[in-house]
C-alpha positions as CSV (number, residue, x, y, z in Angstrom):
1,M,0.0,0.0,0.0
2,P,1.3,3.5,-0.6
3,V,2.9,5.4,2.1
4,R,2.4,9.1,2.6
5,R,5.8,10.7,2.1
6,L,6.0,13.3,4.8
7,A,9.4,14.6,5.8
8,Y,11.0,16.6,8.5
9,P,14.3,18.5,8.2
10,P,16.3,17.7,11.2
11,R,18.3,20.6,12.5
12,P,21.8,19.9,13.6
13,T,22.7,21.1,17.1
14,S,26.1,22.5,16.3
15,D,26.7,25.6,18.4
16,D,28.2,27.3,15.4
17,M,27.3,27.7,11.8
18,P,28.2,24.7,9.7
19,S,32.0,24.5,9.3
20,V,34.6,22.7,7.3
21,P,37.3,20.9,9.2
22,K,40.8,22.2,9.1
23,P,43.6,19.7,8.4
24,R,45.5,18.7,11.4
25,D,47.8,15.9,12.4
26,G,47.1,13.0,14.8
27,A,44.9,10.0,15.0
28,P,41.5,9.6,16.7
29,G,42.9,7.4,19.4
30,E,45.7,9.7,20.6
31,R,45.5,10.8,24.2
32,S,47.8,13.9,23.9
33,G,47.1,17.5,23.1
34,K,47.5,16.6,19.4
35,R,44.3,14.5,19.6
36,S,42.9,14.4,16.2
37,A,41.0,17.1,14.7
38,A,41.1,14.7,11.9
39,A,38.0,13.4,13.2
40,A,37.2,16.7,14.5
41,G,35.7,19.6,12.8
42,G,36.2,23.3,13.2
43,G,37.3,26.1,11.1
44,G,35.8,28.0,8.2
45,L,32.2,28.6,7.8
46,R,30.2,26.4,5.4
47,L,27.4,28.7,4.1
48,D,26.8,26.2,1.3
49,I,25.4,23.7,3.9
50,Q,22.9,26.3,5.0
51,G,21.9,26.7,1.4
52,L,21.6,22.9,1.0
53,R,19.2,23.0,3.9
54,A,17.2,25.6,2.1
55,V,17.0,23.5,-1.0
56,A,15.9,20.4,1.0
57,V,13.2,22.2,3.0
58,S,11.9,24.0,-0.1
59,L,11.5,20.8,-2.0
60,V,9.7,19.1,0.8
61,V,7.3,22.1,1.3
62,L,6.5,22.4,-2.4
63,S,5.9,18.6,-2.6
64,H,3.6,18.6,0.4
65,S,1.7,21.6,-1.0
66,G,0.9,19.7,-4.2
67,V,3.0,21.8,-6.6
68,P,3.4,19.9,-9.9
69,Y,6.7,18.4,-11.0
70,V,8.3,18.2,-7.5
71,A,6.3,15.2,-6.3
72,G,9.6,13.6,-5.1
73,G,10.4,16.6,-2.9
74,Y,10.0,14.2,0.1
75,V,13.7,13.3,-0.6
76,G,14.6,16.5,1.3
77,V,14.4,14.5,4.5
78,D,17.1,12.2,3.3
79,V,19.3,15.2,2.5
80,F,18.8,16.5,6.0
81,F,19.7,13.1,7.6
82,V,23.0,13.2,5.8
83,I,23.7,16.9,6.8
84,S,22.8,16.0,10.4
85,G,25.1,13.0,10.6
86,F,27.9,15.0,9.1
87,L,27.6,18.1,11.3
88,I,26.8,16.5,14.6
89,T,29.5,13.9,14.2
90,S,31.9,16.7,13.4
91,L,30.8,18.5,16.6
92,M,31.5,15.5,18.8
93,L,34.8,14.9,17.2
94,R,35.8,18.6,17.7
95,E,34.9,18.2,21.4
96,W,37.0,15.0,21.6
97,S,40.0,16.8,20.0
98,R,39.6,19.8,22.2
99,E,38.9,18.2,25.6
100,G,39.8,14.6,25.3
101,R,36.3,13.4,26.0
102,I,32.7,13.7,24.8
103,S,30.2,14.7,27.4
104,L,26.9,12.9,26.8
105,G,25.1,15.3,29.2
106,R,26.2,18.3,27.2
107,F,25.4,16.6,23.9
108,Y,21.8,15.8,24.9
109,A,21.3,19.1,26.6
110,R,22.3,20.9,23.4
111,R,19.8,18.9,21.4
112,A,17.1,19.5,23.9
113,L,17.6,23.2,23.9
114,R,17.8,23.5,20.1
115,L,14.9,21.2,19.2
116,L,12.3,21.1,22.0
117,P,11.3,24.8,22.6
118,A,10.1,25.1,19.0
119,S,8.7,21.7,18.7
120,T,6.7,22.0,21.9
121,L,5.3,25.3,20.7
122,V,4.2,23.7,17.4
123,V,2.8,20.6,19.1
124,L,0.6,22.8,21.4
125,A,-0.5,25.0,18.5
126,T,-1.3,22.0,16.3
127,L,-3.3,20.4,19.0
128,A,-5.4,23.5,19.4
129,G,-5.9,23.8,15.6
130,S,-6.9,20.2,15.4
131,W,-9.4,20.5,18.1
132,L,-10.9,23.6,16.5
133,F,-10.9,22.7,12.8
134,L,-10.1,19.0,12.0
135,G,-13.3,17.6,13.6
136,P,-14.0,15.1,16.4
137,L,-13.7,11.8,14.5
138,R,-9.9,11.5,14.6
139,F,-9.0,13.9,17.4
140,A,-8.3,11.1,19.9
141,D,-5.8,9.7,17.4
142,Y,-4.2,13.1,16.9
143,A,-3.9,13.5,20.7
144,K,-2.0,10.2,20.8
145,D,0.2,11.3,17.9
146,A,1.0,14.5,19.9
147,I,2.1,12.4,22.9
148,A,4.2,10.2,20.7
149,S,5.7,13.2,19.0
150,A,6.7,14.7,22.3
151,W,8.5,11.6,23.3
152,Y,10.1,10.8,19.9
153,V,8.3,7.6,19.1
154,V,5.7,8.8,16.6
155,N,7.5,7.1,13.8
156,F,6.8,3.7,15.3
157,R,3.1,4.6,15.7
158,L,2.9,5.7,12.1
159,A,4.7,2.6,10.8
160,E,2.3,0.3,12.7
161,A,-0.7,2.2,11.5
162,G,0.6,2.1,7.9
163,T,0.4,-1.7,8.0
164,D,-3.4,-1.4,8.3
165,Y,-4.9,-1.9,4.8
166,F,-7.9,0.3,5.9
167,N,-5.7,3.3,6.7
168,T,-4.9,3.9,3.0
169,D,-7.4,6.7,2.6
170,V,-7.4,8.0,6.2
171,P,-6.4,11.7,6.3
172,P,-2.8,12.2,7.4
173,S,-2.2,13.3,11.0
174,P,-1.2,16.9,11.5
175,F,1.7,15.5,13.6
176,Q,2.9,13.1,11.0
177,H,5.9,15.2,10.0
178,F,7.5,14.6,13.4
179,W,8.4,11.1,12.3
180,S,11.9,11.9,11.1
181,L,12.7,13.9,14.2
182,A,12.0,10.7,16.1
183,V,14.2,8.7,13.7
184,E,17.1,11.1,14.2
185,E,16.8,11.2,18.0
186,Q,16.7,7.4,18.1
187,F,19.9,7.3,16.1
188,Y,21.6,9.7,18.5
189,L,20.7,7.6,21.4
190,I,23.2,5.0,20.2
191,W,25.7,6.8,17.9
192,P,27.5,9.0,20.5
193,I,28.1,5.9,22.7
194,V,29.4,3.9,19.7
195,L,31.6,6.9,18.8
196,I,33.0,7.3,22.3
197,V,33.8,3.5,22.5
198,G,35.4,3.6,19.1
199,L,37.6,6.6,19.9
200,K,38.8,4.9,23.0
201,L,39.6,1.6,21.3
202,F,40.9,2.6,17.9
203,R,43.9,4.7,17.0
204,R,43.4,4.6,13.2
205,R,40.6,6.4,11.5
206,V,39.9,3.5,9.2
207,L,39.3,1.3,12.2
208,L,37.0,4.0,13.8
209,A,34.9,3.8,10.7
210,L,34.4,0.0,10.9
211,P,31.6,-0.1,13.5
212,L,29.8,2.7,11.6
213,L,30.2,0.9,8.3
214,A,28.8,-2.3,9.9
215,L,25.8,-0.3,11.3
216,A,25.2,1.4,8.0
217,A,25.4,-1.8,6.0
218,A,23.0,-3.6,8.3
219,S,20.6,-0.7,8.2
220,F,20.7,-0.5,4.4
221,A,20.1,-4.2,4.0
222,L,17.1,-4.0,6.3
223,N,15.9,-1.0,4.4
224,L,15.9,-3.0,1.1
225,H,14.1,-5.9,2.8
226,L,11.4,-3.7,4.4
227,T,10.8,-1.7,1.3
228,E,9.7,-5.0,-0.3
229,S,7.9,-6.6,2.6
230,S,6.6,-3.7,4.8
231,P,6.8,-0.3,3.1
232,S,5.4,1.7,6.1
233,W,8.2,0.3,8.3
234,A,10.8,1.0,5.7
235,Y,9.7,4.6,5.4
236,F,9.0,5.5,9.1
237,G,11.1,3.0,11.0
238,S,14.5,4.1,12.3
239,Q,16.0,0.6,11.6
240,G,16.0,1.2,7.9
241,R,17.0,4.8,8.0
242,I,20.1,4.8,10.2
243,W,22.3,4.3,7.2
244,E,21.4,7.7,5.9
245,L,22.7,9.5,9.0
246,A,25.6,7.1,9.0
247,V,26.7,8.3,5.5
248,G,27.0,11.8,6.9
249,A,28.9,10.5,9.9
250,L,31.3,8.6,7.7
251,L,31.9,11.7,5.7
252,A,32.7,13.6,8.9
253,L,35.4,10.9,9.8
254,A,37.0,11.7,6.4
255,A,36.5,15.5,6.7
256,H,40.2,16.2,7.2
257,R,40.9,14.9,3.7
258,L,38.1,16.7,1.9
259,H,40.2,19.9,1.3
260,T,42.7,17.8,-0.6
261,I,40.2,17.1,-3.4
262,P,41.4,18.9,-6.6
263,R,39.3,22.0,-7.0
264,L,37.9,21.1,-10.4
265,A,36.9,17.6,-9.2
266,A,35.4,19.0,-6.1
267,A,33.3,21.5,-8.2
268,V,32.1,18.7,-10.5
269,L,31.3,16.6,-7.4
270,S,29.2,19.3,-5.7
271,W,27.3,20.2,-8.9
272,A,26.7,16.5,-9.6
273,G,25.4,16.0,-6.1
274,L,23.0,18.9,-6.3
275,A,21.8,17.6,-9.7
276,A,21.1,14.2,-8.2
277,I,18.9,15.8,-5.5
278,G,17.1,17.8,-8.1
279,Y,16.6,14.7,-10.3
280,A,15.1,12.7,-7.4
281,A,12.7,15.5,-6.6
282,V,11.5,15.7,-10.2
283,A,11.6,12.0,-11.2
284,F,10.3,10.4,-8.0
285,D,6.6,10.4,-7.0
286,E,4.2,8.5,-4.8
287,S,4.6,5.4,-6.9
288,T,8.4,5.2,-6.5
289,R,9.5,2.4,-4.3
290,F,11.1,4.3,-1.5
291,P,13.3,4.3,0.4
292,G,14.9,1.1,-1.0
293,H,17.8,1.5,-3.4
294,N,16.2,4.7,-4.8
295,A,17.2,6.5,-1.6
296,L,20.8,6.3,-2.7
297,V,20.2,9.1,-5.2
298,P,19.4,11.9,-2.7
299,V,21.7,10.5,0.0
300,L,24.8,10.2,-2.2
301,G,23.8,13.5,-3.8
302,A,23.9,15.2,-0.4
303,A,27.2,13.6,0.5
304,A,28.7,14.7,-2.8
305,V,27.6,18.3,-2.2
306,L,29.1,18.2,1.3
307,A,32.3,16.6,0.2
308,G,32.8,18.7,-2.9
309,G,31.9,22.0,-1.2
310,A,34.9,21.8,1.1
311,A,37.4,22.4,-1.7
312,A,35.4,23.6,-4.7
313,G,35.4,27.3,-3.8
314,R,33.4,29.6,-6.0
315,Y,33.4,27.1,-8.8
316,G,31.2,24.6,-7.0
317,A,27.5,24.5,-6.2
318,G,28.3,26.6,-3.2
319,A,28.3,29.6,-5.5
320,V,24.5,29.2,-5.6
321,L,24.0,27.6,-2.2
322,S,25.8,30.4,-0.4
323,L,23.7,33.2,-1.7
324,R,22.1,35.2,1.0
325,P,18.4,34.2,0.4
326,A,19.4,30.5,0.5
327,V,21.4,30.9,3.7
328,W,18.5,32.8,5.3
329,I,16.0,30.1,4.4
330,G,18.5,27.5,5.7
331,G,18.6,29.3,9.0
332,I,14.9,29.0,9.6
333,S,14.5,25.5,7.9
334,Y,13.8,23.6,11.1
335,A,11.0,26.0,12.3
336,W,9.6,26.3,8.8
337,Y,9.2,22.6,8.5
338,L,7.6,22.3,11.9
339,W,5.0,24.8,11.0
340,H,4.3,24.1,7.3
341,W,2.6,20.7,7.6
342,P,0.0,21.5,10.2
343,L,-0.7,24.8,8.3
344,I,-1.3,22.8,5.1
345,L,-3.9,20.6,6.9
346,I,-5.5,23.1,9.2
347,V,-5.8,26.3,7.2
348,P,-7.9,24.9,4.4
349,A,-10.2,23.2,6.9
350,A,-10.5,26.4,8.9
351,A,-11.4,28.2,5.6
352,G,-14.1,25.6,4.8
353,F,-12.2,24.1,1.9
354,G,-11.3,20.5,1.3
355,E,-7.8,19.1,1.9
356,H,-7.0,19.0,-1.8
357,D,-7.3,22.8,-2.3
358,G,-3.9,23.1,-3.8
359,P,-3.4,26.9,-4.0
360,L,-4.5,27.4,-0.4
361,R,-2.2,24.7,0.8
362,L,0.7,26.4,-0.8
363,I,-0.3,29.8,0.5
364,A,-0.6,28.3,4.0
365,A,2.8,26.6,3.8
366,L,4.5,29.8,2.6
367,G,2.9,31.6,5.5
368,G,4.9,29.4,7.7
369,I,8.0,31.3,6.8
370,G,6.9,34.2,8.9
371,L,6.0,32.0,11.8
372,A,9.4,30.2,11.5
373,W,11.3,33.6,11.7
374,L,9.3,34.5,14.8
375,T,9.9,31.1,16.3
376,L,13.6,31.3,15.7
377,H,14.1,34.7,17.3
378,L,11.5,34.6,20.0
379,V,11.7,30.9,21.1
380,E,14.6,29.0,19.7
381,N,17.5,31.3,20.1
382,P,16.5,32.8,23.5
383,M,16.3,29.3,25.0
384,R,19.2,27.9,23.2
385,F,21.7,30.6,24.2
386,H,20.3,31.5,27.6
387,R,23.2,31.4,30.0
388,A,21.1,29.7,32.6
389,F,21.0,26.6,30.4
390,K,24.0,26.9,28.1
391,A,26.6,26.3,30.8
392,H,24.6,23.8,32.8
393,A,23.8,20.5,31.0
394,R,21.6,19.3,33.8
395,R,19.4,22.3,33.5
396,G,19.2,21.9,29.8
397,L,18.2,18.3,30.1
398,S,15.6,19.1,32.8
399,M,14.2,21.8,30.6
400,G,13.9,19.4,27.7
401,L,12.2,16.8,29.7
402,G,9.8,19.4,31.2
403,L,8.9,20.7,27.7
404,S,8.1,17.1,26.5
405,A,6.1,16.5,29.6
406,V,4.1,19.7,29.1
407,A,3.3,18.8,25.5
408,A,2.3,15.3,26.4
409,A,0.2,16.4,29.4
410,A,-1.6,19.0,27.2
411,A,-2.5,16.2,24.7
412,V,-3.8,13.9,27.5
413,F,-5.9,16.8,28.9
414,A,-7.3,17.7,25.5
415,A,-8.3,14.1,24.8
416,Q,-10.6,14.2,27.8
417,F,-12.6,17.0,26.2
418,P,-12.9,16.2,22.5
419,P,-14.8,18.4,20.1
420,V,-18.5,17.6,19.6
421,L,-20.0,16.6,16.3
422,D,-22.9,18.7,15.1
423,S,-26.1,16.7,14.4
424,G,-29.6,17.2,13.2
425,V,-32.9,15.5,14.3
426,A,-33.4,11.8,15.1
427,R,-34.1,9.5,12.2
428,Q,-35.8,6.1,11.8
429,N,-33.8,3.3,13.3
430,T,-32.5,1.5,10.1
431,K,-31.9,-1.9,11.7
432,E,-35.2,-2.0,13.6
433,T,-37.3,-0.7,10.6
434,I,-36.0,-3.4,8.2
435,A,-36.2,-6.2,10.8
436,A,-39.8,-5.4,11.7
437,A,-41.0,-5.1,8.1
438,S,-43.0,-7.9,6.4
439,D,-41.1,-7.0,3.2
440,P,-37.5,-6.1,4.2
441,R,-36.5,-5.2,0.7
442,A,-39.4,-2.7,0.4
443,A,-38.6,-1.2,3.8
444,L,-35.0,-0.7,2.7
445,T,-36.0,0.9,-0.5
446,A,-38.2,3.3,1.4
447,L,-35.4,4.3,3.7
448,L,-33.0,4.8,0.7
449,Q,-35.5,7.2,-0.8
450,Q,-35.6,9.4,2.3
451,R,-33.1,12.2,1.9
452,V,-30.9,12.6,5.0
453,E,-29.2,16.0,4.8
454,K,-28.0,16.3,8.4
455,L,-26.3,13.7,10.6
456,P,-29.0,12.1,12.8
457,S,-28.8,12.9,16.5
458,N,-29.4,9.1,17.1
459,L,-26.7,7.9,14.7
460,E,-26.1,4.2,15.4
461,P,-23.4,2.9,15.7
462,S,-21.6,6.1,16.6
463,M,-19.3,7.7,14.0
464,R,-16.2,6.6,15.8
465,D,-17.4,3.0,16.2
466,T,-18.3,3.0,12.5
467,A,-14.8,4.1,11.5
468,Y,-12.8,2.1,13.9
469,K,-14.6,-1.0,15.2
470,R,-14.1,-4.2,13.2
471,S,-16.1,-7.5,13.0
472,A,-14.8,-10.8,14.3
473,V,-12.9,-11.7,11.1
474,Y,-10.6,-8.8,11.8
475,T,-10.3,-9.1,15.6
476,D,-9.7,-12.8,15.3
477,D,-6.9,-12.2,12.7
478,C,-9.0,-14.1,10.1
479,A,-8.7,-11.3,7.5
480,L,-5.1,-11.7,6.3
481,T,-2.9,-8.6,5.6
482,M,-1.1,-8.0,2.4
483,T,2.1,-9.7,3.7
484,D,0.5,-12.7,5.4
485,E,0.8,-16.0,3.5
486,V,-0.9,-18.6,5.6
487,Q,-4.1,-18.5,7.5
488,T,-3.3,-20.0,11.0
489,Q,-6.7,-19.5,12.6
490,P,-9.6,-21.9,12.1
491,C,-11.9,-18.9,11.3
492,L,-15.1,-21.0,11.8
493,Y,-18.3,-19.1,12.7
494,G,-22.0,-19.5,12.5
495,D,-23.3,-22.8,13.9
496,T,-19.9,-24.5,14.3
497,T,-21.5,-28.0,14.9
498,A,-23.8,-27.9,11.9
499,D,-23.7,-30.2,8.9
500,R,-24.1,-27.7,6.1
501,A,-21.3,-25.3,5.4
502,V,-20.9,-21.9,3.7
503,V,-17.5,-20.4,2.8
504,L,-16.6,-16.7,2.4
505,F,-13.8,-16.4,-0.2
506,G,-12.2,-13.2,-1.4
507,D,-10.8,-10.0,-0.2
508,S,-12.1,-7.3,2.2
509,H,-15.1,-6.7,0.0
510,V,-16.4,-10.2,0.9
511,A,-15.3,-9.8,4.5
512,Q,-17.5,-6.7,4.8
513,W,-20.6,-9.0,4.5
514,F,-19.6,-11.1,7.5
515,P,-21.9,-9.4,10.1
516,A,-25.0,-10.3,8.1
517,L,-23.8,-13.8,7.0
518,D,-22.7,-14.8,10.4
519,S,-26.1,-14.0,11.8
520,I,-27.9,-15.9,9.0
521,A,-25.6,-18.9,9.4
522,R,-26.4,-19.1,13.2
523,K,-30.1,-18.8,12.5
524,H,-30.2,-21.5,9.8
525,H,-27.5,-23.8,11.3
526,W,-24.8,-23.4,8.8
527,R,-21.1,-23.6,9.5
528,L,-19.5,-20.4,8.2
529,Y,-15.8,-20.4,7.1
530,S,-14.0,-17.2,6.4
531,F,-11.1,-17.2,3.9
532,T,-10.2,-13.6,3.1
533,K,-7.0,-11.7,2.3
534,N,-6.9,-8.0,1.9
535,A,-6.9,-6.9,-1.8
536,C,-6.5,-10.5,-3.0
537,K,-8.8,-11.3,-5.9
538,V,-10.5,-14.6,-6.4
539,S,-9.7,-14.4,-10.1
540,Q,-6.6,-16.3,-11.2
541,I,-4.7,-13.2,-12.1
542,T,-1.6,-11.6,-10.6
543,I,-2.1,-8.0,-9.6
544,E,0.4,-5.3,-8.7
545,Y,1.4,-4.5,-5.2
546,N,4.1,-2.1,-4.2
547,G,5.4,-1.9,-7.7
548,G,5.8,-5.7,-8.0
549,P,3.6,-8.8,-8.3
550,Y,1.3,-9.5,-5.4
551,S,2.8,-13.0,-5.0
552,T,1.6,-13.7,-1.5
553,C,-2.0,-13.4,-2.9
554,D,-1.3,-15.9,-5.6
555,D,0.2,-18.4,-3.1
556,W,-2.6,-17.9,-0.6
557,R,-5.3,-18.3,-3.3
558,A,-3.8,-21.6,-4.5
559,V,-3.6,-23.0,-0.9
560,T,-7.1,-21.7,0.0
561,L,-8.8,-23.2,-3.1
562,D,-7.4,-26.6,-2.1
563,K,-8.7,-26.1,1.5
564,I,-12.2,-25.2,0.2
565,R,-12.4,-28.2,-2.1
566,K,-11.5,-30.5,0.7
567,L,-14.2,-29.0,2.9
568,E,-16.8,-29.7,0.2
569,P,-19.1,-26.9,1.3
570,E,-22.7,-26.5,0.1
571,L,-22.1,-22.9,-0.9
572,V,-19.1,-20.6,-1.6
573,I,-19.8,-16.9,-1.5
574,T,-17.1,-15.0,-3.4
575,S,-16.6,-11.3,-3.9
576,S,-13.6,-9.0,-4.6
577,S,-13.0,-5.3,-4.9
578,N,-12.8,-4.6,-8.7
579,S,-10.2,-1.9,-8.1
580,A,-6.8,-3.3,-9.0
581,K,-4.0,-3.0,-11.5
582,L,-2.9,-6.1,-13.5
583,Y,0.8,-6.9,-13.1
584,G,2.5,-7.0,-16.4
585,D,1.0,-6.5,-19.8
586,G,-2.5,-7.6,-20.9
587,D,-6.1,-6.5,-21.1
588,M,-7.6,-6.2,-17.6
589,G,-11.1,-7.3,-18.5
590,E,-10.0,-10.2,-20.6
591,A,-7.6,-11.5,-18.0
592,W,-10.0,-11.1,-15.2
593,E,-12.8,-12.9,-17.0
594,K,-10.6,-15.9,-17.9
595,G,-9.2,-16.0,-14.3
596,Q,-12.6,-15.7,-12.7
597,A,-14.0,-18.5,-14.8
598,E,-11.1,-20.7,-13.9
599,T,-11.7,-20.2,-10.2
600,Y,-15.4,-20.9,-10.6
601,R,-14.6,-24.2,-12.4
602,M,-12.2,-25.2,-9.5
603,L,-14.9,-24.5,-6.9
604,Q,-18.1,-25.6,-8.5
605,Q,-17.6,-29.4,-8.1
606,G,-19.8,-32.0,-6.6
607,R,-22.5,-30.5,-4.3
608,T,-20.7,-27.1,-4.0
609,Q,-22.4,-24.2,-5.6
610,V,-20.9,-20.7,-6.0
611,L,-22.5,-17.3,-5.5
612,T,-20.8,-14.1,-6.5
613,L,-21.6,-10.8,-4.9
614,L,-20.6,-8.0,-7.3
615,D,-18.6,-5.2,-5.9
616,T,-20.5,-2.5,-3.9
617,P,-20.8,1.1,-5.2
618,W,-17.8,3.2,-4.1
619,P,-18.4,6.6,-2.4
620,K,-16.7,9.8,-3.6
621,N,-14.0,9.6,-0.9
622,N,-13.7,8.5,2.7
623,A,-17.4,8.6,3.7
624,V,-17.0,9.1,7.4
625,D,-14.5,12.0,7.0
626,C,-16.8,13.6,4.4
627,A,-19.8,13.3,6.7
628,V,-17.9,14.8,9.6
629,A,-16.7,17.6,7.4
630,H,-20.2,18.3,6.0
631,P,-22.6,17.2,8.8
632,D,-25.4,19.5,7.6
633,S,-25.0,18.8,3.8
634,L,-24.6,15.1,3.5
635,S,-25.8,15.2,-0.1
636,S,-22.4,16.6,-1.0
637,C,-20.9,13.3,0.0
638,A,-23.4,11.2,-2.0
639,R,-22.6,9.6,-5.4
640,H,-24.7,8.5,-8.3
641,R,-24.6,4.8,-9.1
642,S,-23.5,5.5,-12.7
643,D,-20.2,6.9,-11.3
644,A,-19.7,4.5,-8.4
645,D,-17.9,1.6,-10.2
646,P,-14.2,2.3,-10.5
647,K,-13.7,-0.5,-13.0
648,P,-16.9,-1.3,-15.0
649,E,-15.0,-3.5,-17.4
650,V,-14.1,-5.7,-14.5
651,T,-17.7,-6.0,-13.4
652,E,-18.7,-7.0,-16.9
653,A,-15.9,-9.6,-17.0
654,I,-17.1,-11.1,-13.7
655,R,-20.7,-11.2,-15.0
656,A,-19.5,-12.9,-18.2
657,A,-17.5,-15.5,-16.4
658,A,-20.4,-16.3,-14.0
659,A,-22.8,-16.7,-16.9
660,A,-20.4,-19.0,-18.7
661,E,-19.9,-21.2,-15.6
662,D,-23.6,-21.1,-14.4
663,V,-22.7,-19.2,-11.2
664,A,-25.4,-17.2,-9.4
665,V,-24.8,-13.4,-9.2
666,I,-26.2,-10.8,-6.8
667,N,-25.8,-7.1,-7.6
668,P,-25.9,-5.2,-4.2
669,Y,-26.3,-1.8,-5.8
670,D,-30.0,-1.9,-5.2
671,W,-29.3,-2.5,-1.5
672,V,-27.1,0.6,-1.3
673,C,-28.5,3.1,-3.8
674,A,-32.0,4.6,-4.1
675,P,-34.2,4.0,-7.1
676,S,-33.3,7.6,-8.2
677,G,-29.7,6.4,-8.6
678,T,-28.3,8.3,-5.5
679,C,-26.0,6.3,-3.3
680,P,-26.2,8.1,0.1
681,V,-23.7,7.9,2.9
682,V,-26.4,7.8,5.6
683,V,-29.6,5.7,5.5
684,G,-32.1,6.2,8.3
685,N,-29.8,6.6,11.4
686,T,-26.9,4.5,10.1
687,M,-23.8,5.2,8.2
688,V,-23.6,3.3,4.9
689,Y,-19.8,3.2,4.6
690,R,-17.0,3.0,7.2
691,D,-14.3,4.4,4.9
692,Y,-13.5,5.0,1.2
693,G,-14.9,1.8,-0.2
694,H,-16.2,-0.7,2.5
695,L,-19.7,-0.9,3.9
696,A,-20.1,-0.1,7.5
697,D,-20.7,-3.1,9.8
698,G,-23.8,-1.4,11.2
699,F,-25.4,-1.0,7.8
700,V,-24.5,-4.6,6.8
701,E,-26.2,-5.8,10.1
702,A,-29.3,-3.8,9.2
703,L,-29.3,-5.5,5.8
704,T,-29.4,-9.0,7.3
705,P,-33.1,-9.7,6.6
706,V,-32.6,-8.5,3.0
707,V,-29.5,-10.7,2.4
708,E,-31.3,-13.7,4.2
709,H,-34.3,-13.4,2.0
710,E,-32.2,-13.4,-1.2
711,L,-30.1,-16.4,-0.1
712,L,-33.1,-18.5,0.9
713,R,-34.9,-17.6,-2.3
714,R,-32.0,-18.8,-4.3
715,F,-30.6,-21.8,-2.3
716,G,-33.2,-22.7,0.3
717,A,-32.6,-23.1,4.0
718,D,-30.8,-26.4,3.4
719,L,-28.7,-24.9,0.6
720,S,-29.7,-27.6,-1.8
721,R,-31.8,-25.6,-4.2
722,R,-30.3,-24.8,-7.6
723,P,-30.8,-21.2,-8.6
724,G,-30.9,-22.0,-12.3
725,A,-33.4,-24.9,-11.9
């Protein structure tokens, strides 16, 4: 599943402007006054590094604002990781050269004083803006994100959430950009200790680099693996990102040699590095498999700019990067990034526009420049340089912990008083109305015809339960994720001791019918088996996942078909989302029809019959978020049935395959859309959808009598009737 590429430009905590190391003698392990500045830094100002920060943050901001042609601007965070590793390692090595030791207390105090005052301010402001303008549905999650951001673990929270197939269309958190700050701080929990041990053990620079090389190699290998197997962990997890900071740190170990690069070669190197960063920003987009090997482009590009800039002089990329506007933007890059993302999300919402209002997003992000300048001069610098903290590491650390605690406490407090969702009058109870009717289908049609413009005051289930609660197939781990290959749970429901058996087979769009089918199975004494895997089609086709073949689907489908045939059920109910991309060349409709017919032939043997539920109509967008954003104009969230099928050619292919193999078909559109063609998001007092494409459990439960009537009409209570007979 795609991962939202949000970046954060880490700000190095060097007390001075970025500097280039001066060549000096000595080895890292020496204990004398000639202790290496080789590994140290110090010396001339590197204004080009400030300019490189400006390039990185500008690319990220433009990308997040939806500006065309810079969709890959998220690579700016990779550039910042390299800069951070280079400068902070240089800082520690200068301290070792100067004092013969590295004080961990001073190191962490400097980081706390540089980073936490501004980040705490932004966390509190974002929390307030979320409460006021982003609605009540997801505020509890945003409060948790704020707490995780305050304690530098939000990247783990985001990585875990990204493994949820149903989070694909969930709006991003206004705190999501804090992920890379967390990654960086997790790196600096271990790297200073590793560096200190290395400096004490090794006298030669090449040996000092060995543990860092091992760490970088392991992290890069893990990055390659995770990019294939778990994209969200590859992107947000620190495990697969450490190598990027390590590249900068390795460059710092060699900094004493950078000035020896011939000027022409250094100039070419710096320009080539800048070009590589620009190429990645323009050529990459949301479909790029990232980080993976593609992250080498911006990472090595940034390293090349840093390496070449030390000796290139006015002939290198520094001629541009050292210009005053670039240096100025680089100086406020940390604060600008902290502000830009919450502004992009909150300002359009406050103005009453949707999240995709591109021009307003860009205007809001650019407005963050002013806030960044004020933050730098009124918050960052006064705290960072205050003599009460600068000379006392313990005070600095205490202040940092106190600021994190304040931000976390504010989020906990705010979560106790979430915003309230506006609602209208009470409406008919959907479930009770259909259940009490002598003709459930007619009662459903009547409810569908009633226009619901405002959210009912008696909405049932609640909006949050609709969006977040899942049926037993999910809580029992019976709906496999994209990476799962084997179903280890029995996944048996209904009347588990009955003789007759029904099987659910397909992806999440057959699993969505479980609440109704489980109730029907218990009532009529059927065993109900669930075999579902997210986004895995029943058709014998290979679809694309994460830029490659969805091979775990193909393997699971083959194993599951064997299991179903051994069960010899009376009925197999199949359904799949028809939204997918065929892997490789070929006509989607033709391939799907052929593959669907093959699956039908494999299933429909002996006493086993097959029923296909066609895909349900899709809403315009995430229905619960739309309803929360427009609680008094729900018609703006509705869709006409003629526009609700994302792949009509696939629907026709399934129909054709079913007709060829004598398989029963049910079209659920009449259960979801009114006779007028309108497919509402609220029927009676119940939400129809739980997200961007799945029916809500509460609505499916309400449909139980309608589904039951249709199944009994076609197959009978003993499942022996032949629909075509």
